[in-house]
C-alpha positions as CSV (number, residue, x, y, z in Angstrom):
1,M,17.9,0.5,-98.4
2,A,17.7,1.7,-102.0
3,K,20.5,1.8,-104.4
4,M,22.0,5.3,-104.6
5,K,21.8,7.2,-107.9
6,G,25.0,8.7,-109.2
7,F,27.1,6.5,-106.8
8,K,30.1,6.3,-109.1
9,W,30.5,10.1,-109.3
10,I,29.9,10.6,-105.6
11,Q,32.5,7.9,-104.8
12,T,35.0,9.4,-107.2
13,T,34.5,12.9,-105.8
14,L,34.8,11.8,-102.2
15,S,37.9,9.8,-102.9
16,I,39.6,12.9,-104.4
17,I,38.6,14.8,-101.3
18,I,39.5,12.2,-98.7
19,M,43.0,11.4,-99.9
20,P,44.5,14.9,-99.2
21,I,42.5,15.0,-95.9
22,G,44.3,11.8,-94.8
23,F,47.7,13.3,-95.3
24,I,46.7,16.5,-93.7
25,I,45.6,14.5,-90.6
26,W,49.1,12.9,-90.5
27,G,50.7,16.3,-90.9
28,L,48.6,17.8,-88.1
29,A,49.5,14.9,-85.8
30,A,53.2,15.7,-86.4
31,S,52.7,19.3,-85.2
32,P,53.5,18.8,-81.5
33,G,56.6,16.8,-82.3
34,I,57.8,19.5,-84.8
35,F,57.2,22.2,-82.2
36,L,59.1,20.3,-79.5
37,F,62.0,19.6,-81.9
38,G,62.2,23.3,-82.8
39,E,62.3,24.3,-79.1
40,V,65.0,21.7,-78.2
41,S,67.0,22.7,-81.3
42,S,67.1,26.3,-80.1
43,I,68.0,25.5,-76.6
44,T,70.9,23.2,-77.6
45,A,72.3,25.4,-80.4
46,S,75.4,26.1,-78.4
47,W,76.0,22.6,-77.1
48,V,78.8,20.3,-78.1
49,N,77.9,18.4,-81.3
50,W,77.6,14.9,-79.7
51,Q,75.5,16.3,-76.8
52,R,73.2,18.1,-79.2
53,A,72.9,15.0,-81.4
54,I,71.8,12.9,-78.3
55,A,69.3,15.6,-77.3
56,L,67.8,16.0,-80.7
57,G,67.7,12.2,-81.3
58,A,65.8,11.7,-78.1
59,T,63.4,14.6,-79.1
60,L,62.7,12.9,-82.4
61,G,61.8,9.8,-80.5
62,V,59.4,11.7,-78.2
63,G,58.0,13.5,-81.3
64,A,57.3,10.1,-82.9
65,L,55.4,9.0,-79.8
66,L,53.4,12.3,-79.8
67,W,52.6,11.7,-83.5
68,C,51.2,8.3,-82.7
69,I,49.0,9.6,-79.8
70,V,47.7,12.7,-81.7
71,D,47.0,10.6,-84.8
72,L,44.9,8.2,-82.8
73,L,43.1,11.1,-81.0
74,I,42.2,12.9,-84.3
75,V,41.0,9.8,-86.0
76,G,39.1,8.7,-82.8
77,I,37.3,12.0,-82.7
78,L,36.3,11.7,-86.4
79,G,35.1,8.2,-85.7
80,M,32.9,9.4,-82.8
81,I,31.3,11.9,-85.2
82,I,30.6,9.7,-88.2
83,R,30.2,6.1,-86.9
84,P,26.7,4.7,-87.4
85,N,24.7,3.5,-84.4
86,L,23.2,0.1,-85.5
87,E,22.9,-3.6,-84.8
88,D,22.8,-5.4,-88.1
89,A,22.3,-3.8,-91.5
90,K,22.6,-4.6,-95.1
91,A,22.5,-2.3,-98.2
92,P,23.4,-2.3,-101.9
93,T,27.1,-1.7,-102.6
94,E,26.1,1.6,-104.2
95,S,24.5,3.1,-101.1
96,M,25.1,5.8,-98.4
97,L,25.8,3.1,-95.8
98,T,28.7,1.9,-98.0
99,I,30.1,5.4,-98.3
100,R,29.8,5.9,-94.5
101,W,31.5,2.6,-93.9
102,G,34.2,3.5,-96.4
103,F,35.0,6.8,-94.6
104,L,35.4,4.9,-91.3
105,S,37.6,2.3,-92.9
106,V,39.9,5.0,-94.5
107,F,40.2,6.8,-91.1
108,H,41.0,3.5,-89.4
109,R,43.8,2.8,-91.9
110,L,45.2,6.2,-91.1
111,A,45.4,5.2,-87.5
112,Q,46.9,1.7,-88.0
113,P,50.6,2.9,-88.4
114,S,50.3,4.5,-85.0
115,L,48.0,1.9,-83.5
116,K,50.5,-1.0,-84.0
117,W,52.9,0.8,-81.6
118,M,50.2,1.5,-79.1
119,V,48.8,-2.0,-78.6
120,P,48.4,-3.6,-76.1
121,S,47.9,-0.5,-73.9
122,F,45.2,1.8,-72.5
123,V,45.9,4.2,-75.4
124,G,44.9,1.6,-77.9
125,N,41.8,0.7,-75.9
126,I,40.8,4.3,-75.7
127,Y,41.1,4.7,-79.5
128,Y,39.0,1.5,-80.1
129,S,36.4,2.8,-77.7
130,M,36.3,6.2,-79.5
131,M,35.7,4.3,-82.7
132,G,32.7,2.5,-81.2
133,C,34.1,-0.7,-79.8
134,K,32.5,-1.8,-76.5
135,I,35.4,-2.9,-74.3
136,G,35.1,-4.5,-70.8
137,K,37.5,-4.1,-68.0
138,G,40.9,-5.7,-68.2
139,V,40.8,-6.4,-72.0
140,Q,44.1,-6.8,-73.7
141,I,44.1,-6.0,-77.5
142,N,47.4,-6.7,-79.2
143,S,46.2,-6.1,-82.7
144,S,45.7,-3.1,-85.0
145,F,43.1,-5.0,-87.1
146,V,40.0,-4.7,-85.0
147,N,37.9,-3.3,-87.9
148,D,34.4,-1.9,-87.9
149,C,34.7,-1.1,-84.2
150,F,31.2,0.1,-83.9
151,M,30.1,-3.6,-84.6
152,V,32.4,-5.2,-82.0
153,E,31.8,-6.0,-78.3
154,I,34.6,-7.5,-76.2
155,G,33.9,-8.8,-72.6
156,E,36.0,-8.4,-69.5
157,R,39.5,-10.0,-69.2
158,T,39.5,-11.1,-72.8
159,I,42.8,-11.3,-74.8
160,I,43.0,-10.5,-78.5
161,G,46.3,-11.9,-79.8
162,G,48.8,-10.3,-82.1
163,D,47.5,-9.4,-85.5
164,A,44.2,-11.1,-85.0
165,T,41.6,-9.7,-87.4
166,I,38.0,-8.9,-86.4
167,N,35.6,-7.8,-89.1
168,G,32.1,-6.6,-88.6
169,H,31.4,-6.3,-92.4
170,L,31.5,-8.4,-95.5
171,F,30.5,-7.8,-99.1
172,E,28.3,-10.3,-100.9
173,R,26.4,-10.3,-104.2
174,D,23.6,-8.2,-102.8
175,G,25.9,-5.6,-101.2
176,I,27.4,-4.7,-97.9
177,H,26.4,-6.7,-94.7
178,L,27.2,-5.4,-91.2
179,S,26.7,-7.7,-88.2
180,K,27.8,-7.5,-84.6
181,V,30.7,-9.6,-83.4
182,K,30.2,-10.4,-79.7
183,I,33.1,-11.8,-77.7
184,G,32.4,-12.9,-74.2
185,K,34.4,-12.6,-70.9
186,K,37.8,-14.3,-70.4
187,V,38.1,-15.3,-74.1
188,V,41.4,-15.9,-75.8
189,I,41.6,-15.0,-79.5
190,G,44.8,-16.5,-80.8
191,A,47.4,-14.6,-82.8
192,G,46.7,-14.2,-86.5
193,S,43.2,-15.6,-86.3
194,Q,40.2,-14.1,-88.2
195,I,36.8,-13.5,-86.7
196,N,34.1,-12.7,-89.3
197,P,30.8,-10.8,-89.0
198,G,28.0,-12.2,-86.8
199,C,30.2,-14.4,-84.7
200,V,29.4,-15.0,-81.1
201,I,32.1,-16.4,-78.8
202,G,31.0,-17.6,-75.4
203,D,32.7,-16.8,-72.1
204,G,36.0,-18.6,-71.4
205,S,36.4,-20.0,-74.9
206,V,39.6,-20.1,-77.0
207,V,40.0,-19.5,-80.7
208,A,43.4,-21.0,-81.7
209,S,46.1,-19.1,-83.5
210,R,45.5,-18.7,-87.3
211,A,42.0,-20.0,-87.0
212,V,39.3,-18.6,-89.3
213,L,35.7,-18.3,-87.9
214,P,33.2,-18.2,-90.8
215,K,30.4,-15.6,-90.6
216,F,27.8,-16.2,-87.9
217,T,29.7,-18.9,-86.1
218,N,28.4,-19.4,-82.6
219,I,30.9,-20.8,-80.1
220,P,29.4,-21.9,-76.8
221,P,31.2,-21.0,-73.5
222,K,34.4,-22.8,-72.5
223,E,35.2,-24.5,-75.9
224,I,38.4,-24.5,-78.0
225,W,38.0,-24.0,-81.7
226,G,40.7,-24.1,-84.4
227,G,41.5,-24.6,-88.0
228,I,40.4,-23.2,-91.4
229,P,37.4,-23.0,-91.2
230,A,37.4,-23.2,-87.4
231,K,35.9,-26.3,-85.9
232,F,35.2,-27.5,-82.3
233,I,38.3,-29.2,-80.8
234,K,37.4,-29.8,-77.2
235,K,35.6,-28.7,-74.1
236,I,37.5,-26.8,-71.4
237,E,37.0,-28.5,-68.1
C-alpha cells in the first residue's frame, strides 16, 4: 500500500472533526437518561423532599445505566460501518489504513468508560461483536481493552481476565501492521496480561496474570505460559 500524499493535513483536519463528534456521541447517549429524569422530576414535583430526593437519585442511576448502553450501541453501529474486513495487513504510517484504524480506535476509546461497567456481561459481548470480534458461546470477557476487535477471534468457554489487553495492531519502522489474534476454546487469559498481534493460543491453554505474549507467539493446546516475555511453564495434564 502506497504512502498517502498530504497525510499530515488530512490527519489534522480529521482530528479537528472527530473530537467534537466524540463529545456529541456522549451527549446523544445521555438523551434517554435526561428525558427520564425530566419525566420523574415532573411527576414528583409535589412530593416530600426526602421522597423526591430518593426518586430522583434512583433516576440518575438508571440514567447512567442507559447512557452506558446507548453509548455502546452508537459506537458499535459506527464500528459495523467502518471496520475493515481483512486478515493480515501492513501499510505505511501515512496511509488510509492508518486513518481507518485511527477512527476505530477513537470510537473504541469513547466506548471504554461505559464498557468497563458492562463487562463481563452479554451487553459487553454484543458490543465487541458489533465491533468485529468473533466470539464463541459462553465466552466471559472481563476487560474493556480488547482492541482492534475486527482482528480478534475468541473460542467457546474462554475467559478473558480483568484488564487483560488484546491488540491486533502494532507500529514498526515500516508502518502499521495488523494481524489476527486467535484464541481457542476453554482458554484462560489472566488478569492484566497482554496479547500482541499474530498470537495463536491453543484450546485449553492458560496465559498467567500479567504475562506479556510477544507478537506472533504460538501456544500449543493445554499449556501454561507466564512471565515477561511469556514462556512455557508446564503442560496441562
